[in-house]
GUTI-907796 format. One line per field, with one value per residue: z, y, x of N, C-alpha, C, O in turn; residue number from 1. Coordinates in nm, 2 decimals, padded with zeros to 4 digits. Each point is the difference from the previous one (the first is absolute). Layout:
residues N
n.Z [Z	...]
n.Y [Y	...]
n.X [X	...]
ca.Z [Z	...]
ca.Y [Y	...]
ca.X [X	...]
c.Z [Z	...]
c.Y [Y	...]
c.X [X	...]
o.Z [Z	...]
o.Y [Y	...]
o.X [X	...]
guvex [NUM	...]
//
This chain:
residues 188
n.Z [08.14	-00.09	-00.05	00.13	-00.10	00.13	00.12	-00.15	00.16	-00.05	-00.06	00.18	-00.19	00.08	00.00	-00.04	00.17	-00.12	00.20	-00.06	-00.01	00.21	-00.07	-00.01	00.18	00.09	-00.11	-00.04	00.17	00.05	-00.04	00.07	00.12	-00.07	00.06	00.18	-00.01	-00.07	00.12	-00.04	00.15	-00.15	00.22	-00.09	00.00	00.09	-00.11	00.22	00.16	00.08	00.19	00.13	00.09	-00.17	00.21	00.04	00.15	00.24	00.07	00.10	00.18	00.22	00.08	00.13	00.25	00.21	00.05	00.08	00.27	00.03	-00.01	00.18	00.10	-00.02	-00.07	00.14	00.07	00.04	00.16	-00.03	00.22	-00.09	00.15	00.04	00.17	00.00	-00.23	00.02	00.06	00.02	-00.18	00.18	00.10	00.10	00.21	00.13	00.07	00.17	00.21	00.13	00.07	00.22	00.17	00.08	00.10	00.16	00.20	00.02	00.17	-00.06	00.12	-00.05	00.10	00.05	00.11	-00.24	00.11	00.16	-00.18	-00.06	00.13	-00.03	-00.05	00.13	-00.09	-00.06	-00.24	-00.05	00.21	-00.10	00.18	-00.14	00.10	00.09	-00.05	00.06	00.03	-00.14	-00.08	00.15	00.01	-00.17	-00.01	00.03	-00.21	-00.12	00.04	-00.08	00.09	-00.17	00.12	-00.15	-00.01	-00.04	-00.20	00.04	-00.03	-00.08	-00.24	00.12	00.05	-00.18	00.15	-00.03	00.03	-00.09	-00.26	00.06	-00.02	-00.13	-00.17	00.10	-00.06	-00.20	00.16	00.03	00.15	00.21	00.11	00.14	00.16	00.21	00.10	00.12	00.12	00.14	-00.11	00.13]
n.Y [08.82	00.22	-00.08	00.01	00.23	-00.11	00.04	00.13	-00.07	00.19	-00.01	00.07	00.02	-00.20	00.22	-00.22	00.03	-00.09	-00.05	-00.18	-00.16	00.08	00.15	-00.05	-00.07	00.16	-00.01	-00.07	00.12	00.17	-00.10	-00.14	00.19	00.12	-00.09	-00.01	00.21	-00.12	00.05	00.18	-00.15	00.14	-00.06	00.25	-00.25	00.21	-00.17	00.02	-00.17	00.10	00.06	-00.15	00.06	00.13	00.08	00.18	-00.05	-00.10	00.24	00.09	-00.12	00.09	00.19	-00.13	-00.06	00.11	00.17	-00.02	00.01	00.24	00.01	-00.13	00.20	-00.14	00.04	00.08	-00.19	-00.11	00.18	-00.19	00.03	-00.13	00.15	00.07	-00.05	-00.23	00.07	-00.05	-00.21	00.10	-00.07	00.11	00.11	-00.10	00.00	00.13	00.07	-00.17	00.04	00.14	-00.06	-00.10	00.17	00.20	-00.13	00.14	00.08	-00.22	00.13	-00.22	00.17	00.01	-00.04	00.13	-00.16	00.01	00.00	00.17	00.13	-00.07	00.13	00.19	-00.14	00.06	-00.16	00.10	00.10	-00.09	-00.10	-00.21	00.07	-00.15	-00.01	-00.19	00.00	00.12	00.22	00.19	00.08	00.08	00.23	00.12	00.08	00.14	00.13	00.15	-00.20	00.00	00.14	-00.07	00.14	00.07	00.12	-00.21	00.06	-00.10	00.09	00.15	-00.02	-00.04	00.18	00.05	00.06	-00.13	-00.26	-00.13	-00.08	-00.20	-00.14	-00.12	-00.09	-00.23	-00.11	00.04	00.19	00.06	-00.09	00.04	00.12	-00.06	-00.11	00.15	00.10	-00.14	00.11	00.08	00.19	-00.12]
n.X [09.20	00.08	00.19	-00.19	00.09	00.17	-00.18	00.09	00.06	-00.09	00.24	-00.08	00.13	00.05	00.03	00.16	00.04	00.16	-00.12	-00.16	00.17	00.09	00.16	00.23	00.16	00.11	00.19	00.22	00.06	00.13	00.20	00.18	00.05	00.14	00.18	00.12	00.08	00.15	00.21	-00.16	00.12	00.17	00.02	00.06	00.08	00.00	00.13	00.05	-00.10	00.17	00.12	-00.12	00.22	00.03	-00.13	00.16	00.16	00.00	00.00	00.19	00.14	-00.03	00.12	00.11	-00.06	-00.04	00.07	00.19	-00.12	-00.01	00.23	00.10	-00.03	-00.18	-00.13	00.09	-00.09	00.12	-00.01	00.04	-00.07	00.16	-00.08	00.21	00.05	00.03	-00.04	-00.24	00.05	-00.23	-00.09	-00.10	00.19	00.17	-00.08	00.15	00.17	00.04	-00.09	00.13	00.19	-00.01	00.01	00.17	00.11	-00.13	00.13	-00.11	-00.05	00.14	-00.02	00.23	-00.24	00.16	-00.11	00.05	00.24	00.10	00.09	00.23	00.12	00.03	00.17	00.16	-00.14	-00.18	-00.02	-00.20	-00.04	00.08	00.08	00.13	00.16	00.08	00.22	00.18	-00.03	-00.05	00.20	00.14	-00.07	00.16	00.17	-00.15	-00.05	00.07	-00.08	-00.19	-00.10	-00.04	00.14	-00.15	-00.19	00.04	-00.01	00.19	00.25	00.10	00.00	00.17	00.15	00.10	-00.13	-00.14	-00.09	00.16	-00.04	-00.06	00.16	00.11	-00.05	-00.07	00.26	-00.08	00.06	00.19	-00.02	-00.10	00.15	00.19	00.11	-00.07	00.23	00.07	-00.13	00.09	00.02	-00.14]
ca.Z [00.08	00.06	00.12	00.04	00.09	00.12	00.02	00.11	00.07	-00.02	00.18	00.01	00.10	00.11	00.07	00.16	00.08	00.13	00.03	00.00	-00.02	00.09	-00.04	-00.15	00.03	00.05	-00.12	-00.11	00.11	00.00	-00.11	00.04	00.02	-00.13	-00.11	00.04	-00.01	-00.17	-00.01	-00.12	00.01	00.02	00.07	-00.06	00.12	-00.03	00.12	-00.03	00.02	00.09	-00.08	00.05	00.09	00.06	-00.04	-00.12	-00.13	-00.03	-00.09	-00.12	-00.08	-00.06	-00.09	-00.14	-00.03	-00.07	-00.13	-00.07	-00.06	-00.05	-00.13	-00.07	00.02	00.02	00.14	00.08	00.02	00.12	00.03	00.18	00.01	00.15	00.02	00.08	00.06	00.07	-00.04	00.01	00.17	00.10	-00.09	-00.05	-00.09	-00.10	-00.04	-00.08	-00.14	-00.04	-00.02	-00.08	-00.09	-00.04	-00.06	-00.11	-00.08	00.02	00.05	00.11	00.08	00.10	00.09	00.09	00.09	-00.07	-00.12	-00.02	00.12	00.00	-00.06	00.01	00.11	00.00	-00.10	00.09	00.10	00.17	-00.01	-00.09	00.09	00.07	-00.03	00.10	00.02	-00.06	-00.09	00.09	00.08	-00.09	-00.01	00.09	00.04	-00.08	00.04	00.09	-00.01	-00.12	-00.02	-00.14	-00.06	-00.07	-00.14	-00.06	00.02	-00.13	00.03	00.05	00.16	00.01	00.00	00.10	00.10	-00.01	-00.13	-00.03	00.14	00.08	-00.04	00.00	00.20	00.05	-00.06	00.08	00.07	-00.08	-00.12	-00.14	-00.03	-00.05	-00.12	-00.13	00.03	-00.09	-00.13	-00.07	00.04	00.12	00.15	-00.01]
ca.Y [00.14	00.06	00.03	00.16	00.01	00.06	00.11	00.04	00.11	00.11	00.00	00.11	-00.01	00.13	-00.07	00.01	00.05	-00.02	00.04	-00.05	-00.09	-00.02	00.07	-00.05	-00.15	00.02	00.10	-00.14	-00.07	00.09	00.00	-00.14	00.01	00.05	-00.10	-00.10	00.07	00.04	00.14	00.04	00.12	-00.08	00.04	-00.01	00.05	00.00	00.03	00.16	-00.02	00.08	00.16	00.06	-00.04	00.11	-00.01	00.08	-00.08	-00.11	00.06	00.03	-00.11	-00.09	00.05	00.02	-00.14	00.03	00.10	-00.09	-00.10	00.04	-00.01	-00.17	-00.04	00.08	00.12	-00.06	00.05	00.04	-00.01	-00.01	-00.02	-00.08	00.10	-00.04	00.10	00.02	00.05	00.13	00.02	00.13	00.09	00.04	00.11	-00.06	-00.09	00.11	00.02	-00.11	-00.02	00.11	-00.03	-00.10	00.11	00.04	-00.11	-00.06	-00.17	-00.03	-00.08	-00.05	00.03	-00.14	00.09	00.07	-00.06	-00.11	-00.12	00.08	00.01	-00.15	-00.04	00.07	-00.06	-00.17	-00.05	00.02	00.05	00.12	00.14	-00.02	00.10	00.04	00.12	-00.01	-00.08	-00.09	-00.06	-00.07	-00.14	-00.03	-00.08	-00.10	-00.10	-00.09	-00.04	-00.06	-00.05	-00.04	00.13	00.07	00.11	00.07	-00.08	00.01	00.01	-00.16	00.00	00.10	-00.10	-00.10	00.06	00.13	00.00	00.10	00.09	00.07	00.14	00.11	00.02	00.08	00.14	00.07	00.11	00.05	00.08	00.03	-00.15	00.00	00.12	-00.10	-00.13	00.06	00.06	-00.07	-00.05	-00.15	00.07	00.09]
ca.X [-00.01	00.05	-00.04	00.03	00.12	00.01	00.01	00.14	-00.07	00.11	00.02	00.03	00.09	00.10	00.14	00.00	00.14	00.04	00.15	00.10	-00.06	-00.09	-00.10	-00.03	-00.09	-00.14	-00.09	-00.04	-00.10	-00.14	-00.03	-00.10	-00.10	-00.07	-00.05	-00.07	-00.17	-00.02	-00.04	00.06	00.10	00.09	00.09	00.12	00.07	00.17	00.13	00.03	00.14	00.08	00.06	-00.10	-00.04	-00.07	-00.11	-00.01	00.09	-00.08	-00.10	00.08	00.02	-00.15	-00.01	00.07	-00.03	-00.13	00.01	00.07	-00.08	-00.07	00.05	-00.05	-00.16	-00.05	00.01	-00.02	-00.10	00.08	00.10	00.05	00.13	-00.01	00.13	00.06	-00.03	00.06	00.13	00.02	00.02	00.03	00.02	-00.12	-00.01	-00.02	-00.13	-00.11	00.10	-00.02	-00.14	-00.02	00.06	-00.07	-00.12	00.04	00.00	-00.18	00.00	-00.03	00.09	-00.05	00.09	00.02	00.07	00.15	00.10	-00.08	00.00	-00.10	-00.12	-00.09	-00.01	-00.15	-00.08	-00.04	-00.10	00.01	00.12	-00.08	00.04	00.09	00.06	00.14	00.03	00.08	00.02	00.06	-00.15	-00.08	00.07	00.01	-00.16	-00.07	00.08	-00.02	-00.19	00.02	00.17	00.04	00.01	00.14	00.02	-00.12	-00.12	-00.05	-00.19	-00.05	-00.01	-00.10	-00.12	00.04	-00.05	-00.06	-00.13	-00.13	-00.06	00.09	-00.01	-00.13	00.00	00.14	-00.02	-00.04	00.09	00.07	-00.12	00.08	-00.01	-00.12	-00.08	00.09	-00.10	-00.12	00.01	00.04	-00.11	00.00	-00.08	-00.07]
c.Z [00.09	00.17	00.09	00.07	00.12	00.03	00.10	00.07	00.04	00.18	00.00	00.10	00.11	00.04	00.14	00.00	00.10	00.06	-00.01	00.00	00.04	-00.03	-00.14	00.00	00.04	-00.10	-00.06	00.09	-00.07	-00.17	-00.01	00.05	-00.07	-00.11	00.06	00.05	-00.14	-00.02	-00.11	00.01	00.06	00.05	-00.07	00.17	-00.03	00.13	-00.05	00.05	-00.12	-00.08	00.06	00.12	00.10	-00.07	-00.11	-00.11	-00.05	-00.10	-00.11	-00.10	-00.07	-00.09	-00.18	-00.07	-00.12	-00.13	-00.07	-00.08	-00.05	-00.16	-00.06	00.02	00.07	00.16	00.14	00.06	00.16	00.02	00.15	00.03	00.15	00.09	00.16	00.11	00.11	-00.04	00.03	00.14	00.06	-00.11	-00.08	-00.11	-00.14	-00.05	-00.08	-00.14	-00.09	-00.07	-00.12	-00.15	-00.12	-00.06	-00.14	-00.12	-00.02	00.00	00.10	00.11	00.07	00.11	00.10	00.14	00.11	-00.13	-00.05	00.09	00.05	-00.06	-00.01	00.10	00.02	-00.11	00.09	00.10	00.16	00.03	-00.05	00.06	00.04	-00.10	00.03	-00.01	-00.13	-00.11	00.07	00.09	-00.07	-00.05	00.13	00.00	-00.11	00.00	00.13	00.01	-00.14	00.04	-00.11	-00.05	-00.03	-00.09	-00.11	00.00	-00.16	00.01	-00.02	00.11	00.07	00.04	00.07	00.09	-00.05	-00.13	-00.03	00.13	00.07	-00.02	00.03	00.17	00.00	-00.08	00.09	00.10	-00.06	-00.12	-00.11	-00.05	-00.05	-00.11	-00.17	-00.03	-00.12	-00.18	-00.08	00.02	00.05	00.14	-00.07	00.06]
c.Y [00.02	00.01	00.12	-00.02	00.05	00.10	00.04	00.13	00.06	00.00	00.15	00.03	00.11	00.00	00.05	00.05	-00.09	00.01	-00.12	-00.14	-00.06	00.08	-00.05	-00.11	00.05	00.09	-00.11	-00.08	00.06	-00.02	-00.11	00.03	00.05	-00.09	-00.10	00.07	00.03	00.14	00.01	00.10	-00.10	00.10	-00.04	00.02	00.01	00.04	00.16	-00.02	-00.07	00.13	00.08	00.00	00.13	00.01	00.07	-00.06	-00.09	00.05	00.02	-00.13	-00.02	00.08	-00.02	-00.12	00.01	00.04	-00.12	-00.12	00.02	00.05	-00.10	-00.05	00.12	00.13	-00.06	00.06	00.04	-00.04	-00.03	-00.03	-00.06	00.03	-00.05	00.14	00.05	00.04	00.16	00.02	00.09	00.09	00.03	00.07	-00.09	-00.13	00.12	00.00	-00.12	00.00	00.12	-00.06	-00.14	00.04	00.00	-00.12	-00.09	-00.16	00.03	-00.09	-00.04	-00.04	-00.14	00.05	-00.13	-00.09	-00.15	-00.10	00.06	-00.05	-00.15	-00.06	00.06	-00.11	-00.12	00.02	00.10	00.11	00.14	00.15	00.00	00.13	00.02	00.11	-00.03	-00.09	-00.14	-00.11	-00.05	-00.14	-00.10	-00.06	-00.06	-00.14	-00.08	-00.04	-00.08	-00.04	-00.04	00.12	00.04	00.05	-00.07	-00.08	-00.01	-00.02	-00.13	-00.01	00.08	-00.07	-00.12	00.09	00.12	-00.03	00.12	00.09	00.07	00.12	00.09	00.02	00.12	00.15	00.07	00.12	00.02	00.06	-00.02	-00.16	00.02	00.08	-00.05	-00.12	00.05	00.02	-00.14	-00.12	-00.13	00.05	00.06	00.14]
c.X [00.12	00.02	00.07	00.10	-00.06	-00.02	00.10	-00.04	00.12	00.00	00.04	00.15	-00.01	00.11	00.00	00.15	00.05	00.15	00.10	-00.09	-00.12	-00.14	-00.08	-00.10	-00.15	-00.09	-00.05	-00.12	-00.13	-00.02	-00.10	-00.12	-00.08	-00.01	-00.12	-00.11	-00.05	-00.03	00.13	00.12	00.10	00.12	00.12	00.09	00.12	00.05	00.04	00.21	00.11	-00.02	-00.12	-00.01	-00.06	-00.09	-00.06	00.07	-00.12	-00.14	00.04	00.00	-00.18	-00.07	00.09	-00.03	-00.16	00.05	00.03	-00.06	-00.14	00.01	-00.06	-00.13	-00.08	-00.01	-00.02	-00.13	00.02	00.17	00.06	00.13	00.00	00.07	-00.03	-00.03	00.13	00.12	-00.05	-00.08	00.04	00.05	-00.12	00.01	00.07	-00.09	-00.15	00.07	-00.03	-00.14	-00.01	00.04	-00.12	-00.15	00.02	00.01	-00.07	00.06	-00.04	00.11	-00.06	00.04	-00.02	00.11	00.04	00.03	-00.06	-00.06	-00.15	-00.11	-00.06	-00.04	-00.14	-00.10	-00.03	-00.07	00.05	00.13	-00.02	00.08	00.12	00.09	00.13	00.04	00.17	00.00	00.00	-00.15	-00.05	00.04	-00.05	-00.17	-00.04	00.07	-00.05	-00.10	00.10	00.15	00.06	00.03	00.14	00.01	00.10	-00.08	-00.05	-00.16	-00.04	00.01	-00.11	-00.14	-00.02	-00.12	-00.11	-00.11	-00.06	-00.01	00.11	00.04	-00.10	-00.03	00.12	-00.11	-00.11	00.02	00.10	-00.06	00.06	00.00	-00.16	-00.04	00.07	-00.15	-00.13	00.01	00.03	-00.13	00.03	-00.07	-00.12	-00.07]
o.Z [00.08	00.08	-00.03	00.07	00.00	-00.05	00.12	-00.08	00.05	00.08	-00.10	00.12	00.00	00.03	00.07	-00.12	00.11	-00.06	00.02	00.00	-00.06	00.02	-00.04	-00.07	-00.03	00.02	-00.01	-00.05	-00.04	-00.05	-00.04	-00.03	00.01	-00.07	-00.06	00.03	-00.02	-00.06	-00.02	-00.06	00.08	-00.09	00.00	00.06	-00.05	00.09	-00.11	-00.05	-00.08	-00.10	-00.04	00.04	00.12	-00.12	-00.06	-00.12	-00.11	-00.07	-00.10	-00.11	-00.11	-00.08	-00.10	-00.12	-00.11	-00.09	-00.07	-00.12	-00.04	-00.06	-00.10	-00.04	00.04	00.07	-00.03	00.00	00.02	-00.06	00.07	-00.08	00.09	-00.02	00.04	-00.07	00.04	00.09	00.00	00.03	00.03	00.05	-00.12	-00.10	-00.11	-00.11	-00.08	-00.09	-00.12	-00.12	-00.11	-00.09	-00.12	-00.09	-00.09	-00.10	-00.07	-00.08	00.06	-00.05	00.07	00.00	00.05	00.01	00.01	-00.10	00.09	-00.01	-00.05	00.05	00.02	-00.01	00.02	-00.01	-00.04	00.09	00.07	00.11	00.00	-00.07	00.06	-00.12	00.09	-00.07	-00.09	-00.03	00.00	00.01	00.01	00.02	-00.03	-00.01	00.01	00.01	00.04	00.09	00.02	00.00	-00.01	-00.09	00.09	-00.11	00.03	00.01	-00.04	00.10	-00.03	00.08	00.07	00.11	-00.03	00.01	00.08	-00.11	00.01	00.04	00.08	00.08	-00.02	00.06	00.06	00.08	00.00	00.06	00.08	-00.10	-00.08	-00.12	-00.12	-00.08	-00.11	-00.08	-00.11	-00.09	-00.12	-00.06	-00.06	00.10	-00.09	-00.05]
o.Y [-00.09	00.04	00.04	-00.10	00.07	00.06	-00.04	00.09	-00.06	00.01	00.03	00.00	00.12	-00.12	00.09	-00.01	00.01	00.03	00.02	00.02	-00.06	-00.03	00.00	-00.01	-00.05	00.03	-00.02	-00.09	-00.06	00.04	00.02	-00.08	-00.04	00.01	-00.03	-00.08	00.08	00.04	-00.06	00.11	-00.09	00.07	-00.12	00.11	-00.09	00.08	00.04	00.06	-00.07	00.02	00.12	-00.04	-00.02	-00.02	-00.04	00.00	00.00	-00.09	-00.04	00.00	-00.05	-00.05	00.05	-00.03	-00.03	-00.09	-00.04	-00.05	-00.11	00.01	00.01	-00.11	00.10	-00.01	-00.09	00.12	00.09	-00.09	00.10	-00.03	00.04	-00.07	-00.05	00.09	00.12	00.00	00.09	00.10	00.01	00.08	-00.04	-00.01	00.01	-00.05	-00.02	-00.03	00.02	-00.02	-00.02	00.01	00.01	-00.06	-00.07	00.03	-00.10	-00.09	00.10	-00.10	00.06	-00.12	-00.04	00.03	-00.10	00.04	-00.07	-00.04	-00.05	-00.07	-00.02	-00.09	-00.09	00.03	-00.08	00.08	-00.02	00.00	00.09	00.09	00.10	00.00	00.08	00.07	00.09	-00.04	-00.10	-00.12	-00.12	-00.09	-00.08	-00.12	-00.08	-00.10	-00.10	-00.07	-00.12	00.08	-00.01	-00.02	00.05	-00.03	-00.05	-00.11	00.11	-00.04	-00.02	-00.04	-00.05	-00.01	-00.04	-00.05	00.02	-00.04	00.11	00.11	00.09	00.09	00.12	00.07	00.10	00.10	00.12	00.08	00.00	-00.04	-00.04	00.00	-00.01	-00.02	00.01	00.02	-00.03	-00.03	00.03	-00.11	-00.09	-00.07	00.08	00.06]
o.X [00.02	-00.08	00.11	00.02	-00.10	00.09	00.00	-00.05	00.09	-00.09	00.06	-00.01	-00.02	00.04	-00.05	00.03	-00.06	00.10	00.11	-00.12	-00.08	-00.12	-00.12	-00.10	-00.10	-00.12	-00.12	-00.07	-00.10	-00.11	-00.12	-00.09	-00.12	-00.10	-00.10	-00.10	-00.09	-00.11	00.10	-00.01	-00.02	00.04	00.03	00.00	00.06	-00.03	00.00	00.09	-00.05	-00.06	00.00	-00.11	-00.04	00.00	-00.10	-00.05	-00.05	-00.05	-00.07	-00.06	-00.04	-00.08	-00.03	00.01	-00.03	-00.02	-00.09	00.02	-00.06	-00.10	-00.07	-00.03	00.05	00.10	-00.08	-00.01	-00.08	00.06	00.00	00.09	-00.07	00.10	-00.10	-00.04	00.03	00.08	00.09	-00.05	00.12	00.07	00.00	-00.08	-00.06	00.01	-00.10	-00.07	-00.03	-00.02	-00.06	-00.08	-00.02	-00.06	-00.05	-00.06	00.02	-00.03	00.02	00.06	-00.09	00.04	-00.10	00.12	-00.06	00.06	-00.05	-00.12	-00.10	-00.09	-00.12	-00.08	-00.08	-00.12	-00.09	00.02	00.10	00.06	00.08	00.04	00.03	-00.01	00.01	-00.07	00.01	-00.11	-00.07	-00.02	-00.01	-00.08	-00.09	-00.02	-00.09	-00.07	00.06	-00.04	00.00	00.09	00.12	00.08	00.07	-00.05	00.10	00.04	-00.05	-00.05	-00.11	-00.09	-00.09	-00.05	-00.11	-00.11	-00.09	00.03	00.05	00.02	-00.03	00.04	-00.01	-00.08	-00.02	-00.01	-00.02	-00.08	00.10	-00.04	-00.09	00.01	-00.02	-00.08	-00.05	-00.10	-00.02	-00.08	-00.03	00.03	-00.03	-00.03	00.01	-00.09]
guvex [1	2	3	4	5	6	7	8	9	10	11	12	13	14	15	16	17	18	19	20	21	22	23	24	25	26	27	28	29	30	31	32	33	34	35	36	37	38	39	40	41	42	43	44	45	46	47	48	49	50	51	52	53	54	55	56	57	58	59	60	61	62	63	64	65	66	67	68	69	70	71	72	73	74	75	76	77	78	79	80	81	82	83	84	85	86	87	88	89	90	91	92	93	94	95	96	97	98	99	100	101	102	103	104	105	106	107	108	109	110	111	112	113	114	115	116	117	118	119	120	121	122	123	124	125	126	127	128	129	130	131	132	133	134	135	136	137	138	139	140	141	142	143	144	145	146	147	148	149	150	151	152	153	154	155	156	157	158	159	160	161	162	163	164	165	166	167	168	169	170	171	172	173	174	175	176	177	178	179	180	181	182	183	184	185	186	187	188]
//
């Protein structure tokens, strides 16, 4: 009698562009959470730095990476970019331009207000509503709660403090994160 080959479930590819190594670690953590939940989705986590410091340049870099990667494999089911808002602080017209370009490119933006450290802070128990106004204040607040925090954070280091419950906590106050998590089935 022949043994049956195990059924290999095809995973739906989703593009997640990141500003830097810390965001890349966070995206890889989300990938691990998808795997642990046995969801048939794979995040293609791409570090868009260096060379894409400006939000518009970052979106253009994301579009190039999406095109390049789609030539090798199937089309991405969803496309998103983690992006700090501090580069657009006080410039609502520029933010509107960035959001309009992202809409045209069919890339959703997961806003980190004002930066990745503030975004991570909102994952911590008791800090979901914490909204530091500056990057410096966000770093100080995060280091007070998480003394071991050090940039860049790998998925392994992030996983020591952030799991599914913490991601879902942050999603209660981060609308763009919640929308993305719904699209990838991590949030009902």
